[in-house]
N, C-alpha and C positions, 0 to 999 in steps of 0.2 A: 477442422473448419477454417474458413478464411478469416484472418485477423481483421478487426474493424479499422485498420489504418494501412497506409501504403508503405510497403517495405522498399527501402532504398539504401544507398550507401550511407554508412554511419559517419557522422561529422568528425568523429575521433577514432579512426581505425587503429588497430593494433600495429605497432611499429614493425613487427616481424611478419605481417600479413596473415595472422591467425584470425580468420573471419569469425570464429566462435567466441573470441575473447576481445574485450575492450579494456581501456584503462580503468583503474580504480580511482574514482574521483574523491571518494570519501570513505573512510573506514571507521566504524564505530564499534565499540565493545560495550555491551550492556551486561552487567552482572548483578545478581540479586539472590537473596535467600528468602524463603517464606513466600507469602502471598504478595504478588505484584500484579499490576494491571496498567494499561496505557489508555490514552484517549482514543477515540474513534478518529483515525487519521489515515493518510497515505504518505509514503515517503517519496521524495523526489527521485531517489535512486531505487533501482530494483535490487532487492536484498536476498541474502542467503541467511538462513537461521539454523543454528545448531544448539540443541538443548542437551546439556550435560547431565542433568538429573531432574527428576520430577516430571511434571506433566503441564502442558500449556494448552489453553483453549483459544482458538482463533475463530473470528468471524470475518468473512470476506464478502464484499459486494463488488460488482463490476463498475468501475468508474466510467467506462465507456457508455454504459447505459444510464447511470444515475448522477453523473457529475453536476449537471445543471439543476438538479432537484435538491441538492444538499446545501445546508447553510454553512459553507466553509468560512472560516475566520478570515483568511487572507483573500480568498475568492479569485477565480479566473487564473489559477496557476497550473491546473492540469491541462495538458495539450493533447487533446483527443487524437488529432491528426499526426502528432509527432511525440509519442509518449516517452521516447528515449531522451528527449530534451525538455522534460517538464520544467516549469519555471521555479517551483519551490515546493517543499513539503507543506501540507495544509491539514487542518483538523476541524472537527465539529465540537462545539462546547456541549458536552453531555456527561452525565455521571455513568460510567460503564457498568456500575453495580445496580443502578436504579434508573433505567432509561425512561424519561417522561415522553410517552407516546402521544400526549396531547400537544406538547411543544414540538416534538419531532414526529409529527403525524405522518409525514411522507415515508418514514421508515417502515410503516405498517405494510405497505404494498410492494416493498422492494424484495426481490429474490436475493437470497444470500446463501453462502456455504458456511457450514460450521465444521471445524476440524479439531481433533484432539491430537496433539503432538506428544509422543513419548520420547524419553531420553534415548540417545544412541545414534 
């Protein structure tokens, strides 16, 4: 399907002309053992995830469809027309183990994807 944004030249092209690769602006390593969870958020950068052991449960929504309906803490940082240059990471205040659908009532009508990631 057609992406909901215009594809153009990337502002930071790879120095060797590799169109499929851009510079790494930020590298993070998250390590944990046992039960962990994170806030409902999106990252400024587009990420790669590698799970070494265990199982991870993910929930995804489409920011292009729901960005304006969510109560983002920083607000107005997702750039729908230029997602490779988002202004910043943002998140919604909620308890991921006990989502209050009265406070976050707009979540009820949002389409989402649920994914279980296995190690490997």
